[in-house]
gemmi code that builds the backbone of each chain (N, CA, C; Angstrom):
import gemmi

chains = {
    "A": [
        ("MET", (0.804, -1.266, -0.276), (-0.119, 0.151, -0.115), (0.744, 1.154, 0.124)),
        ("LYS", (1.929, 1.316, 0.900), (2.756, 2.441, 1.012), (3.317, 2.695, -0.226)),
        ("LEU", (3.943, 1.828, -1.069), (4.653, 1.841, -2.107), (3.521, 2.221, -3.245)),
        ("ASN", (2.607, 2.128, -3.257), (1.415, 2.653, -4.292), (1.314, 4.135, -4.193)),
        ("LYS", (1.202, 4.324, -2.691), (0.903, 5.755, -2.419), (2.004, 6.649, -3.044)),
        ("LEU", (3.243, 6.056, -2.905), (4.344, 7.097, -3.129), (4.374, 6.821, -4.687)),
        ("ARG", (4.066, 6.051, -5.400), (4.015, 6.298, -6.962), (2.995, 7.437, -7.300)),
        ("LYS", (1.865, 7.778, -6.459), (1.270, 8.774, -7.132), (1.793, 10.103, -7.331)),
        ("ILE", (3.236, 10.201, -6.993), (3.892, 11.332, -7.600), (4.357, 11.062, -8.565)),
        ("SER", (3.860, 11.873, -9.914), (4.259, 11.297, -10.946), (5.505, 11.923, -11.337)),
        ("ARG", (6.009, 11.700, -12.649), (7.330, 12.031, -13.157), (6.937, 13.572, -13.033)),
        ("ARG", (6.079, 14.031, -13.897), (5.811, 15.690, -13.987), (5.838, 16.285, -12.843)),
        ("ASN", (5.218, 15.864, -11.635), (4.914, 16.458, -10.296), (6.277, 16.596, -9.425)),
        ("ALA", (7.390, 15.305, -10.054), (8.661, 15.561, -9.442), (9.333, 16.340, -9.849)),
        ("LEU", (9.352, 16.749, -11.424), (10.237, 17.566, -11.933), (10.083, 19.060, -11.322)),
        ("GLN", (8.628, 19.432, -11.469), (7.905, 20.609, -11.020), (8.654, 20.957, -9.447)),
        ("LEU", (8.778, 19.784, -8.574), (8.866, 20.165, -7.329), (10.405, 20.626, -7.429)),
        ("ILE", (11.201, 19.606, -7.713), (12.659, 19.837, -8.037), (12.913, 21.307, -8.636)),
        ("ALA", (12.263, 21.840, -9.593), (12.665, 22.666, -10.291), (12.206, 24.017, -9.198)),
        ("GLY", (11.122, 23.940, -8.468), (10.748, 24.824, -7.577), (11.877, 24.967, -6.444)),
        ("PHE", (12.715, 23.825, -6.015), (13.581, 23.952, -4.838), (14.738, 24.456, -5.445)),
        ("THR", (15.331, 24.230, -6.470), (16.468, 24.677, -6.898), (16.169, 26.462, -7.067)),
        ("GLY", (15.033, 26.279, -7.743), (14.608, 28.060, -7.904), (14.770, 29.035, -6.891)),
        ("THR", (14.015, 28.575, -5.808), (14.114, 29.128, -4.371), (15.502, 29.078, -3.793)),
        ("ALA", (16.279, 28.152, -4.045), (17.636, 28.090, -3.584), (18.531, 28.901, -4.316)),
        ("ILE", (18.345, 28.902, -5.753), (19.456, 29.760, -6.330), (19.291, 31.125, -6.186)),
        ("PHE", (18.084, 31.574, -6.827), (17.536, 33.283, -6.899), (18.328, 34.020, -5.663)),
        ("PRO", (17.789, 33.463, -4.101), (18.216, 34.494, -3.130), (19.760, 34.618, -3.101)),
        ("SER", (20.757, 33.609, -3.710), (21.800, 33.903, -3.445), (22.313, 34.681, -4.204)),
        ("ILE", (21.849, 34.869, -5.420), (22.345, 35.656, -6.542), (22.258, 37.040, -5.894)),
        ("SER", (20.876, 37.301, -5.596), (20.532, 38.763, -5.157), (21.501, 39.334, -3.874)),
        ("PHE", (21.865, 38.178, -2.869), (22.440, 38.796, -1.826), (24.093, 38.691, -2.361)),
        ("ALA", (24.458, 37.726, -3.234), (25.710, 37.873, -3.540), (26.274, 39.404, -4.318)),
        ("GLU", (25.268, 40.163, -4.842), (25.365, 41.341, -5.386), (26.204, 42.228, -4.425)),
        ("SER", (27.280, 42.784, -5.050), (27.772, 43.761, -3.925), (26.964, 45.101, -4.522)),
        ("ASN", (27.104, 45.745, -3.385), (26.557, 47.621, -3.429), (27.669, 48.252, -3.548)),
        ("GLN", (27.635, 48.604, -5.060), (28.419, 49.777, -5.091), (28.652, 51.127, -4.679)),
        ("ALA", (27.251, 51.267, -4.251), (27.316, 52.673, -3.582), (27.547, 52.565, -2.176)),
        ("LEU", (27.267, 51.578, -1.423), (27.866, 51.387, -0.253), (29.389, 51.098, -0.387)),
        ("ASN", (30.009, 50.614, -1.129), (31.294, 50.159, -1.199), (32.147, 51.669, -1.328)),
        ("ARG", (31.480, 52.462, -2.243), (32.127, 53.947, -2.434), (31.518, 54.722, -1.126)),
        ("ILE", (30.785, 54.415, -0.254), (30.660, 55.243, 1.149), (31.752, 54.786, 1.855)),
        ("ASN", (32.006, 53.429, 2.029), (33.285, 53.089, 2.702), (34.376, 53.553, 2.422)),
        ("GLU", (34.646, 53.568, 1.046), (35.613, 54.459, 0.597), (36.235, 55.688, 0.990)),
        ("ILE", (34.774, 56.523, 0.660), (34.809, 57.956, 0.709), (35.425, 58.146, 2.488)),
        ("THR", (34.167, 57.310, 3.186), (34.353, 57.375, 4.826), (35.868, 56.846, 5.597)),
        ("LYS", (36.642, 56.129, 4.425), (37.963, 55.693, 5.086), (37.619, 54.569, 5.762)),
        ("GLY", (36.165, 53.825, 5.774), (35.929, 52.687, 6.376), (35.224, 53.033, 7.872)),
        ("LEU", (35.028, 54.072, 7.887), (34.507, 54.665, 9.246), (33.013, 54.431, 9.105)),
        ("GLY", (32.609, 54.637, 8.166), (31.040, 54.543, 8.105), (30.402, 55.699, 8.312)),
        ("ALA", (28.878, 55.700, 8.006), (28.399, 56.710, 8.214), (26.926, 56.734, 9.087)),
        ("THR", (26.394, 57.514, 9.722), (25.388, 57.443, 10.560), (24.362, 57.475, 9.804)),
        ("GLU", (23.245, 56.498, 10.008), (21.944, 56.902, 9.102), (21.247, 58.055, 9.806)),
        ("SER", (20.570, 58.941, 8.814), (19.704, 60.005, 9.482), (18.924, 60.632, 8.813)),
        ("ASP", (18.047, 61.298, 9.492), (16.843, 61.671, 8.443), (17.155, 62.926, 7.797)),
        ("ILE", (17.753, 62.947, 6.582), (17.921, 63.738, 5.558), (16.667, 64.100, 4.703)),
        ("TRP", (16.428, 65.338, 4.427), (15.101, 65.228, 3.472), (16.032, 65.211, 1.883)),
        ("LEU", (15.464, 63.940, 1.341), (16.283, 63.672, 0.048), (14.767, 63.447, -0.718)),
        ("ASP", (14.601, 64.327, -1.651), (13.409, 63.995, -2.385), (13.537, 63.503, -3.829)),
        ("LEU", (13.126, 62.272, -4.010), (13.232, 61.854, -5.210), (11.755, 61.054, -5.935)),
        ("PRO", (11.522, 61.191, -7.218), (10.300, 60.484, -7.470), (10.216, 58.951, -6.957)),
        ("GLU", (8.833, 58.552, -6.511), (9.200, 57.243, -6.291), (9.087, 56.174, -7.517)),
        ("ILE", (8.335, 56.976, -8.276), (8.613, 56.029, -9.732), (9.009, 57.154, -10.725)),
        ("ALA", (10.184, 56.831, -11.382), (10.428, 57.718, -12.677), (10.252, 57.326, -13.819)),
        ("GLU", (9.456, 57.888, -14.598), (8.823, 57.332, -16.003), (10.238, 57.280, -16.783)),
        ("ASN", (10.777, 58.395, -16.719), (11.870, 58.598, -17.700), (13.128, 58.438, -17.066)),
        ("GLY", (14.270, 57.507, -17.217), (15.489, 57.373, -16.306), (16.516, 58.398, -16.590)),
        ("ASN", (16.260, 59.069, -17.900), (17.210, 60.256, -18.185), (17.230, 61.423, -17.729)),
        ("GLN", (15.935, 61.976, -17.096), (15.789, 63.201, -16.298), (14.861, 62.861, -14.963)),
        ("VAL", (15.639, 62.573, -13.717), (15.321, 62.324, -12.790), (15.657, 63.656, -11.532)),
        ("LYS", (14.555, 64.113, -11.134), (14.861, 65.525, -10.192), (15.263, 64.928, -9.148)),
        ("VAL", (16.329, 65.261, -8.408), (16.464, 65.197, -6.980), (17.087, 66.471, -6.407)),
        ("SER", (16.402, 66.615, -4.949), (16.694, 67.747, -4.251), (16.895, 67.269, -2.743)),
        ("PHE", (17.733, 67.924, -2.270), (18.204, 67.598, -0.545), (18.110, 68.882, -0.141)),
        ("GLU", (17.620, 68.655, 1.366), (17.803, 69.573, 2.341), (18.871, 69.172, 3.289)),
        ("MET", (19.605, 69.539, 3.827), (20.672, 69.119, 5.136), (19.958, 69.865, 6.506)),
        ("ASP", (19.774, 69.357, 7.469), (19.534, 70.393, 8.757), (20.518, 70.569, 9.547)),
        ("SER", (21.273, 71.788, 9.394), (22.362, 72.052, 10.077), (22.503, 73.885, 10.509)),
        ("PRO", (23.356, 73.822, 11.302), (23.278, 75.288, 11.860), (23.965, 76.311, 11.006)),
        ("ILE", (24.925, 75.662, 10.162), (25.495, 76.470, 9.038), (26.026, 77.641, 9.798)),
        ("THR", (27.257, 77.499, 10.655), (28.455, 78.686, 11.057), (29.323, 78.276, 10.546)),
        ("GLU", (30.683, 79.144, 10.774), (31.947, 78.933, 10.482), (32.239, 77.496, 11.265)),
        ("SER", (31.934, 77.214, 12.369), (32.382, 76.152, 13.073), (31.330, 75.200, 12.767)),
        ("ASP", (30.425, 75.111, 12.446), (29.639, 73.887, 12.291), (28.532, 74.037, 10.926)),
        ("TYR", (29.301, 73.295, 9.535), (28.618, 73.366, 8.363), (28.949, 72.124, 7.693)),
        ("VAL", (28.164, 71.772, 6.773), (28.051, 70.649, 5.890), (28.980, 70.911, 4.696)),
        ("LYS", (30.070, 70.283, 4.551), (31.190, 70.641, 3.438), (30.890, 69.933, 2.332)),
        ("THR", (30.366, 69.022, 2.434), (30.518, 68.071, 1.132), (28.968, 67.224, 1.288)),
        ("VAL", (28.443, 67.104, -0.006), (27.413, 66.146, -0.163), (27.383, 65.385, -1.467)),
        ("TYR", (27.566, 63.965, -1.172), (27.754, 63.211, -2.391), (26.424, 62.560, -2.822)),
        ("ILE", (26.195, 62.427, -3.749), (24.878, 61.647, -4.287), (25.297, 60.290, -5.227)),
        ("LEU", (25.130, 59.205, -4.737), (25.327, 58.031, -5.419), (24.480, 57.072, -5.564)),
        ("ALA", (24.594, 56.213, -6.517), (23.752, 55.155, -7.134), (24.125, 53.707, -7.597)),
        ("ASP", (23.375, 52.877, -6.869), (23.858, 51.617, -6.703), (23.516, 50.589, -7.948)),
        ("GLY", (22.771, 51.367, -8.817), (22.350, 50.454, -10.205), (22.906, 50.974, -11.243)),
        ("ASN", (23.713, 52.154, -11.084), (24.245, 52.858, -12.375), (25.402, 52.231, -12.786)),
        ("PRO", (26.300, 52.540, -14.022), (27.491, 51.989, -14.482), (28.564, 52.392, -13.373)),
        ("SER", (28.346, 53.532, -12.776), (29.311, 53.851, -11.764), (28.621, 54.475, -10.570)),
        ("PRO", (28.863, 54.388, -9.542), (28.266, 54.755, -8.271), (28.004, 56.250, -8.307)),
        ("ASN", (29.293, 57.107, -8.818), (29.251, 58.403, -8.333), (28.393, 59.413, -9.362)),
        ("VAL", (27.626, 60.111, -8.709), (26.479, 61.172, -9.569), (26.579, 62.359, -9.819)),
        ("ALA", (27.045, 62.772, -8.392), (27.557, 64.260, -7.800), (28.424, 64.594, -6.779)),
        ("LYS", (29.072, 65.321, -6.842), (29.756, 65.761, -5.426), (29.482, 67.287, -5.259)),
        ("PHE", (28.959, 67.913, -4.129), (28.590, 69.263, -4.220), (29.478, 69.604, -2.912)),
        ("SER", (30.022, 70.790, -3.026), (30.548, 71.492, -1.803), (30.300, 72.658, -1.714)),
        ("PHE", (29.892, 72.417, -0.247), (28.958, 73.956, 0.075), (30.042, 74.957, 0.972)),
        ("THR", (29.751, 76.096, 1.263), (30.280, 77.013, 2.452), (29.371, 77.287, 3.284)),
        ("PRO", (30.003, 78.067, 4.202), (28.874, 78.549, 5.324), (28.246, 79.869, 4.931)),
        ("GLU", (28.905, 80.585, 3.918), (28.169, 81.559, 3.583), (26.896, 81.336, 2.591)),
        ("MET", (26.935, 79.928, 2.400), (25.198, 79.830, 1.436), (24.020, 80.053, 2.174)),
        ("GLY", (24.522, 79.874, 3.839), (23.090, 80.228, 4.900), (21.885, 78.915, 4.838)),
        ("SER", (22.120, 77.972, 3.604), (21.475, 76.601, 3.613), (22.060, 75.764, 2.917)),
        ("CYS", (22.054, 74.382, 3.347), (22.495, 73.560, 2.582), (21.619, 72.653, 1.825)),
        ("SER", (21.444, 73.145, 0.787), (20.350, 72.432, -0.310), (20.691, 72.603, -1.511)),
        ("ALA", (20.125, 71.507, -2.454), (20.394, 71.707, -3.774), (19.504, 71.123, -4.479)),
        ("THR", (19.393, 71.374, -6.133), (18.590, 70.441, -6.646), (19.069, 70.283, -8.130)),
        ("THR", (19.209, 68.725, -8.492), (20.157, 68.940, -9.927), (18.998, 67.585, -10.601)),
        ("ARG", (19.153, 67.486, -11.809), (18.833, 66.222, -12.563), (19.812, 65.388, -12.900)),
        ("ILE", (19.281, 64.121, -12.400), (20.317, 62.912, -13.115), (19.591, 61.494, -13.809)),
        ("ARG", (20.539, 60.704, -14.093), (20.333, 59.767, -15.044), (20.179, 58.669, -14.466)),
        ("LEU", (19.226, 57.662, -14.199), (18.959, 56.362, -13.559), (18.720, 55.242, -14.370)),
        ("SER", (19.962, 54.135, -14.540), (19.797, 53.305, -15.886), (18.495, 52.136, -15.517)),
        ("LYS", (18.367, 51.993, -14.255), (17.354, 50.960, -13.568), (16.772, 51.339, -12.280)),
        ("THR", (15.790, 50.428, -11.899), (15.354, 50.421, -10.479), (16.338, 50.592, -9.687)),
        ("GLN", (16.479, 51.403, -8.534), (17.903, 51.309, -7.600), (17.853, 52.347, -6.251)),
        ("ASN", (18.373, 52.297, -5.851), (18.701, 52.932, -4.296), (19.672, 54.196, -4.691)),
        ("VAL", (19.246, 55.492, -4.399), (20.141, 56.247, -4.362), (20.422, 56.889, -2.914)),
        ("TYR", (21.480, 57.113, -2.684), (22.195, 57.346, -1.697), (22.715, 58.770, -1.349)),
        ("LEU", (22.585, 59.449, -0.239), (23.209, 60.612, 0.015), (23.825, 60.607, 1.190)),
        ("LEU", (25.108, 60.952, 1.020), (26.287, 61.069, 2.076), (26.851, 62.410, 2.296)),
        ("ALA", (26.775, 63.082, 3.658), (27.130, 64.314, 3.937), (28.299, 64.083, 4.757)),
        ("GLU", (29.410, 65.144, 4.394), (30.450, 65.347, 5.408), (30.379, 66.477, 5.795)),
        ("ASN", (30.535, 66.759, 7.390), (30.565, 68.276, 8.110), (31.947, 68.593, 8.238)),
        ("ASN", (32.154, 69.564, 8.590), (33.415, 70.448, 8.461), (34.104, 69.382, 9.801)),
        ("ASN", (33.711, 68.950, 10.471), (34.195, 68.361, 11.814), (34.746, 66.780, 11.095)),
        ("GLY", (34.371, 66.106, 9.811), (34.703, 64.911, 9.538), (33.698, 63.876, 9.877)),
        ("GLN", (32.539, 64.445, 10.429), (31.382, 63.181, 10.727), (30.763, 63.031, 9.389)),
        ("PHE", (30.345, 61.861, 9.339), (29.254, 61.572, 7.912), (27.874, 61.224, 8.373)),
        ("LEU", (27.185, 61.694, 7.638), (25.625, 61.157, 7.547), (25.010, 60.658, 6.321)),
        ("MET", (24.111, 59.488, 6.413), (23.766, 59.414, 5.226), (22.079, 58.872, 5.362)),
        ("THR", (21.647, 58.796, 4.084), (20.314, 58.389, 4.084), (20.326, 57.725, 2.487)),
        ("ASN", (19.181, 57.040, 2.251), (18.895, 56.467, 0.861), (17.377, 56.319, 0.541)),
        ("THR", (17.046, 56.396, -0.794), (15.947, 56.361, -1.145), (15.613, 55.434, -2.458)),
        ("LYS", (14.514, 54.635, -2.541), (14.365, 53.623, -3.657), (13.754, 54.397, -4.836)),
        ("VAL", (14.027, 54.250, -5.911), (13.513, 54.877, -7.278), (13.307, 53.922, -7.799)),
        ("LYS", (11.723, 53.717, -8.627), (11.342, 52.607, -9.526), (11.487, 53.402, -10.742)),
        ("VAL", (12.361, 52.624, -11.814), (12.514, 53.399, -13.321), (11.908, 52.624, -14.319)),
        ("THR", (10.932, 53.157, -14.869), (10.477, 52.585, -16.185), (11.037, 52.444, -17.036)),
        ("ILE", (11.784, 53.343, -17.557), (12.913, 53.425, -18.876), (13.955, 53.847, -18.406)),
        ("GLY", (15.096, 53.050, -18.499), (16.483, 53.415, -18.087), (17.039, 54.618, -19.053)),
        ("GLY", (17.924, 55.316, -18.311), (18.645, 56.353, -18.832), (19.961, 56.131, -19.024)),
        ("CYS", (20.736, 55.443, -19.329), (22.238, 55.517, -19.530), (22.704, 55.156, -20.816)),
        ("GLY", (21.914, 54.725, -21.724), (21.957, 54.393, -23.042), (22.827, 53.029, -23.201)),
        ("GLY", (23.510, 52.705, -24.288), (24.117, 51.498, -24.263), (23.242, 50.012, -24.485)),
    ],
    "B": [
        ("MET", (26.925, 70.801, -34.195), (26.784, 70.801, -32.845), (26.143, 72.395, -32.338)),
        ("SER", (25.285, 72.296, -31.286), (24.344, 73.330, -30.829), (25.200, 74.044, -29.884)),
        ("LYS", (25.165, 75.404, -29.990), (26.041, 76.321, -29.295), (25.658, 76.034, -27.785)),
        ("ILE", (26.533, 76.211, -27.167), (26.351, 75.834, -25.697), (26.021, 77.356, -24.843)),
        ("LYS", (25.291, 77.677, -24.439), (24.900, 79.098, -23.651), (24.435, 78.697, -22.346)),
        ("PRO", (25.182, 79.361, -21.245), (24.530, 79.167, -19.740), (23.213, 80.072, -19.387)),
        ("ARG", (22.272, 79.730, -18.987), (21.497, 80.744, -18.336), (21.424, 80.682, -16.630)),
        ("VAL", (21.332, 82.011, -16.136), (21.260, 81.815, -14.705), (20.046, 82.812, -14.228)),
        ("LYS", (19.531, 82.455, -13.588), (18.213, 83.078, -12.565), (18.839, 83.782, -10.877)),
        ("VAL", (18.876, 84.891, -11.048), (19.208, 85.487, -9.689), (18.400, 86.521, -9.358)),
        ("PRO", (17.906, 86.772, -8.234), (16.869, 88.138, -7.906), (18.002, 89.121, -7.992)),
        ("LYS", (17.421, 90.325, -8.654), (18.193, 91.330, -8.885), (18.221, 92.398, -7.513)),
        ("GLU", (17.285, 92.064, -6.898), (17.245, 93.410, -5.431), (16.655, 92.357, -4.387)),
        ("VAL", (17.385, 92.083, -3.336), (17.098, 91.288, -2.155), (17.149, 92.207, -1.043)),
        ("SER", (16.627, 91.925, -0.091), (16.728, 92.691, 1.547), (18.219, 91.696, 2.055)),
        ("ILE", (18.694, 92.238, 3.087), (19.771, 91.818, 3.768), (19.242, 90.671, 4.538)),
        ("ASP", (20.182, 89.373, 4.558), (20.093, 88.276, 5.169), (18.908, 87.432, 4.529)),
        ("GLU", (18.462, 87.624, 3.443), (17.470, 86.910, 2.558), (18.111, 85.641, 2.028)),
        ("ILE", (17.746, 84.482, 2.360), (18.250, 83.413, 1.694), (17.692, 83.050, 0.118)),
        ("ILE", (18.324, 83.360, -0.776), (17.798, 83.567, -2.364), (18.125, 82.272, -2.916)),
        ("GLU", (17.495, 82.082, -3.857), (17.629, 80.715, -4.744), (18.279, 80.930, -6.012)),
        ("ILE", (19.286, 80.351, -6.548), (19.953, 80.586, -7.640), (19.751, 79.502, -8.673)),
        ("LYS", (19.254, 79.564, -9.797), (18.985, 78.647, -10.780), (19.744, 78.751, -11.861)),
        ("THR", (20.569, 77.591, -12.395), (21.200, 77.412, -13.311), (20.957, 76.402, -14.463)),
        ("LEU", (21.103, 76.699, -15.516), (21.090, 75.732, -16.610), (21.683, 76.025, -17.842)),
        ("ILE", (22.531, 75.052, -18.405), (23.565, 75.237, -19.274), (22.888, 73.916, -20.637)),
        ("ARG", (22.906, 74.389, -21.682), (22.639, 73.388, -23.046), (24.062, 72.971, -23.232)),
        ("HIS", (24.285, 71.273, -23.042), (24.964, 70.848, -22.988), (24.644, 68.837, -23.211)),
        ("PRO", (25.512, 68.339, -24.196), (24.856, 66.950, -24.628), (25.003, 66.186, -23.320)),
        ("MET", (25.845, 66.322, -22.647), (26.500, 65.362, -21.710), (26.574, 64.087, -22.053)),
        ("HIS", (27.443, 63.690, -23.091), (27.709, 62.313, -23.647), (28.229, 61.695, -22.689)),
        ("SER", (27.669, 60.493, -22.220), (28.177, 59.771, -21.099), (29.443, 58.823, -21.598)),
        ("GLY", (29.418, 58.503, -22.660), (30.565, 57.705, -23.066), (29.934, 56.241, -23.362)),
        ("ARG", (28.585, 56.017, -22.808), (27.925, 54.813, -23.261), (26.738, 54.678, -24.176)),
        ("MET", (26.510, 56.001, -24.658), (25.312, 56.147, -25.773), (26.099, 55.730, -27.251)),
        ("LYS", (25.004, 55.058, -28.058), (25.469, 54.977, -29.265), (24.538, 56.035, -30.316)),
        ("ASP", (25.581, 56.367, -31.327), (24.572, 57.088, -32.482), (24.230, 56.496, -33.584)),
        ("THR", (23.324, 56.859, -34.204), (22.317, 56.038, -35.132), (23.354, 54.969, -36.120)),
        ("ASP", (24.453, 55.295, -36.108), (25.506, 54.005, -36.914), (26.075, 53.010, -35.885)),
        ("GLY", (25.323, 53.015, -34.736), (25.954, 52.315, -33.658), (27.004, 52.117, -33.253)),
        ("GLN", (27.821, 53.684, -33.486), (29.264, 53.828, -32.838), (29.179, 54.613, -31.622)),
        ("THR", (29.818, 54.077, -30.621), (29.758, 55.122, -29.369), (30.281, 55.828, -29.556)),
        ("ILE", (29.456, 57.060, -28.535), (29.637, 58.559, -28.821), (30.540, 58.613, -27.542)),
        ("PRO", (31.891, 59.106, -27.630), (33.037, 59.471, -26.699), (32.374, 60.248, -25.657)),
        ("ARG", (32.816, 59.910, -24.586), (32.320, 61.011, -23.160), (33.052, 62.247, -23.520)),
        ("HIS", (32.066, 63.253, -23.329), (31.954, 64.553, -23.410), (30.751, 65.256, -22.353)),
        ("ILE", (31.352, 65.587, -21.177), (30.406, 66.119, -20.262), (30.978, 67.273, -19.562)),
        ("ILE", (30.126, 67.885, -18.891), (30.607, 69.209, -18.251), (30.864, 68.355, -16.852)),
        ("ASN", (32.507, 68.632, -16.353), (32.696, 68.185, -15.058), (32.641, 68.874, -13.716)),
        ("SER", (32.530, 70.183, -13.980), (32.745, 71.050, -12.911), (31.627, 72.281, -13.059)),
        ("PHE", (31.208, 72.642, -12.103), (30.597, 74.096, -11.793), (31.074, 74.705, -10.420)),
        ("SER", (31.124, 75.633, -10.912), (31.519, 76.648, -9.848), (30.788, 77.972, -9.565)),
        ("ALA", (30.623, 78.754, -8.369), (29.924, 80.057, -8.246), (30.694, 80.575, -7.402)),
        ("LYS", (31.146, 81.901, -7.953), (31.886, 82.839, -6.963), (30.960, 84.171, -6.763)),
        ("PHE", (31.148, 84.524, -5.515), (30.498, 86.107, -4.851), (31.447, 87.036, -4.819)),
        ("ASN", (31.626, 87.954, -5.380), (32.647, 89.078, -5.245), (34.255, 88.424, -5.335)),
        ("GLY", (34.443, 87.559, -6.368), (35.602, 86.778, -6.213), (35.995, 85.483, -5.335)),
        ("LYS", (35.109, 85.272, -4.387), (35.148, 84.128, -3.368), (34.298, 83.069, -3.810)),
        ("GLU", (34.953, 81.755, -3.751), (34.278, 80.642, -4.298), (33.002, 80.261, -3.055)),
        ("ILE", (31.927, 80.336, -3.556), (30.734, 80.037, -2.584), (30.040, 78.472, -2.773)),
        ("PHE", (30.348, 77.765, -3.861), (29.616, 76.767, -4.375), (30.452, 76.042, -5.329)),
        ("GLN", (30.745, 74.819, -5.118), (31.279, 73.867, -6.363), (30.555, 72.896, -6.289)),
        ("MET", (30.544, 72.324, -7.617), (30.055, 70.899, -7.968), (30.857, 70.077, -8.709)),
        ("ASP", (30.986, 68.769, -8.593), (31.851, 67.947, -9.294), (30.636, 67.140, -10.106)),
        ("LEU", (30.750, 67.292, -11.437), (29.395, 66.111, -12.219), (29.998, 65.178, -13.007)),
        ("GLU", (29.410, 63.942, -12.824), (29.667, 62.756, -13.484), (28.760, 62.425, -14.582)),
        ("PRO", (29.080, 61.304, -15.417), (28.223, 61.092, -16.597), (26.671, 60.882, -16.055)),
        ("SER", (26.389, 60.635, -14.690), (24.895, 60.415, -14.539), (24.360, 61.398, -14.264)),
        ("ILE", (25.038, 62.536, -14.547), (24.317, 63.866, -14.662), (23.400, 63.867, -16.048)),
        ("SER", (21.803, 64.274, -16.006), (21.177, 64.429, -17.032), (21.829, 65.596, -18.207)),
        ("THR", (21.419, 65.398, -19.596), (21.533, 66.118, -20.600), (21.074, 67.653, -20.232)),
        ("ASN", (21.965, 68.634, -20.619), (21.684, 70.038, -20.049), (21.463, 70.243, -18.471)),
        ("PRO", (22.749, 70.013, -18.132), (22.548, 70.360, -16.521), (22.007, 71.359, -15.691)),
        ("PHE", (21.060, 70.943, -14.631), (20.274, 71.807, -14.121), (20.604, 72.013, -12.627)),
        ("ILE", (21.360, 73.228, -12.328), (21.585, 72.968, -10.887), (20.886, 74.190, -9.932)),
        ("VAL", (20.429, 73.845, -8.848), (19.860, 75.062, -8.031), (20.409, 75.076, -6.834)),
        ("PHE", (20.726, 76.223, -6.281), (21.191, 76.139, -4.916), (20.892, 77.489, -4.079)),
        ("GLN", (21.305, 77.559, -2.944), (20.826, 78.890, -2.247), (22.048, 79.539, -1.601)),
        ("TYR", (21.781, 80.750, -1.420), (22.950, 82.024, -1.052), (22.169, 82.861, -0.084)),
        ("LYS", (22.833, 83.149, 1.184), (22.516, 83.941, 1.872), (23.096, 85.347, 1.616)),
        ("ALA", (22.140, 86.419, 1.204), (22.393, 87.812, 0.754), (23.071, 88.552, 1.879)),
        ("LYS", (24.576, 89.113, 1.798), (25.026, 89.782, 2.743), (25.418, 91.578, 2.321)),
        ("GLU", (25.523, 91.300, 0.986), (25.929, 92.511, 0.701), (26.066, 92.564, -1.166)),
        ("SER", (25.875, 93.685, -1.712), (25.557, 93.556, -3.027), (26.865, 93.533, -3.676)),
        ("GLY", (26.554, 92.758, -4.886), (27.929, 92.411, -5.489), (27.864, 91.313, -6.780)),
        ("LYS", (28.611, 90.946, -7.289), (28.625, 90.244, -8.723), (29.015, 88.612, -8.457)),
        ("PHE", (27.978, 87.997, -8.878), (27.990, 86.469, -9.009), (29.083, 85.913, -10.066)),
        ("ASP", (29.869, 85.055, -10.289), (30.418, 84.612, -11.389), (30.278, 83.270, -11.684)),
        ("PHE", (29.733, 82.687, -12.734), (29.463, 81.163, -12.435), (30.360, 80.859, -13.660)),
        ("GLU", (30.562, 79.262, -13.445), (31.328, 78.646, -14.427), (31.608, 77.435, -14.700)),
        ("TRP", (31.401, 76.781, -15.888), (31.200, 75.726, -16.089), (32.476, 75.023, -16.727)),
        ("ILE", (33.102, 73.733, -16.531), (33.979, 73.336, -17.442), (33.717, 71.982, -17.914)),
        ("ASP", (33.951, 71.463, -19.145), (33.861, 70.389, -19.826), (35.181, 69.421, -19.663)),
        ("ASP", (34.945, 68.336, -20.421), (35.723, 67.373, -20.638), (37.052, 68.130, -21.519)),
        ("ASN", (36.746, 68.972, -22.653), (37.808, 69.575, -23.639), (38.424, 70.334, -23.022)),
        ("GLY", (38.141, 70.931, -21.616), (38.924, 72.031, -21.199), (38.228, 73.324, -21.488)),
        ("GLU", (36.964, 73.165, -22.328), (36.105, 74.388, -22.544), (35.641, 75.158, -21.425)),
        ("ILE", (35.344, 76.288, -21.239), (35.057, 76.958, -19.956), (33.698, 77.742, -20.484)),
        ("TYR", (32.754, 77.833, -19.675), (31.449, 78.663, -20.124), (31.325, 79.253, -19.028)),
        ("SER", (30.960, 80.809, -18.831), (30.819, 81.325, -17.859), (29.807, 82.692, -17.915)),
        ("ILE", (29.282, 83.058, -17.076), (28.340, 84.181, -16.967), (28.295, 84.939, -15.658)),
        ("SER", (27.912, 86.128, -15.648), (27.963, 87.043, -14.421), (26.611, 87.756, -14.436)),
        ("LYS", (26.442, 87.638, -12.968), (25.169, 88.253, -12.740), (25.361, 89.353, -11.357)),
        ("ASN", (24.870, 90.530, -11.546), (24.762, 91.254, -10.394), (23.560, 91.260, -9.439)),
        ("MET", (23.919, 91.635, -8.199), (22.725, 91.691, -7.270), (22.603, 92.706, -6.309)),
        ("VAL", (21.827, 93.409, -6.065), (21.707, 94.657, -5.206), (21.115, 94.238, -3.647)),
        ("VAL", (21.920, 94.341, -2.739), (21.364, 94.313, -1.482), (20.726, 95.378, -0.774)),
        ("SER", (19.427, 95.651, -0.355), (18.877, 96.814, 0.176), (18.697, 96.875, 1.435)),
    ],
}
model = gemmi.Model(1)
for chain_id, residues in chains.items():
    chain = gemmi.Chain(chain_id)
    for i, (resn, *xyz) in enumerate(residues, 1):
        res = gemmi.Residue()
        res.name, res.seqid = resn, gemmi.SeqId(i, " ")
        for name, pos in zip(("N", "CA", "C"), xyz):
            atom = gemmi.Atom()
            atom.name, atom.element = name, gemmi.Element(name[0])
            atom.pos, atom.b_iso = gemmi.Position(*pos), 0.0
            res.add_atom(atom)
        chain.add_residue(res)
    model.add_chain(chain)
structure = gemmi.Structure()
structure.add_model(model)
structure.setup_entities()
């Protein structure tokens, strides 16, 4: 009797089962194995110190229909005095051919640490903001952008 | 090739300590070095790689641009008006060409 029940798993079912198992086993390992170039770059810029996750206002569209022109705005909360101001802001992308997008150098004369520009995104990805103040402290934040049509050519 | 000309919007008259917004736009193809032309040939990289703003000769803002910046770079930033003077804006591209424009501002 037991043998009969076992045989009810047909060859087709067995193949499907195997395909299912291997599928779930292989794909997560691929997505985890992908190293994040933006985080690697952050590590490089901060010389391994890393950055503190912070609540920085980083504005990007949730869904970008055209990856050729994606508007990005940010504003840092900073006292902006000669002794305490944000010196540099980096915009980095983890899905573009290169992680570097832009580097802004601010001065205390500006009275505010905010800027807007338009960037290219080749696919759906995370955009990172890394800020360094004049005392060498790093802050970061990131946001995910869904891209319908990629904008890097090639 | 289209003529490259920068455009900048700065308020002409402002009150003291007012934080003003400066909008800049320059016509530039920003070839990333990855795009192909109609014959399938790769267009060599040709981008504006640096932008800077000076006020009365002192640099107040600088930006490094990478190939991930869109065609016709659009940059907006802010500045706290303290005194009347002149802004000098400068864009430099991969061929070493410099595009510049100046704007005056009166603080009352």
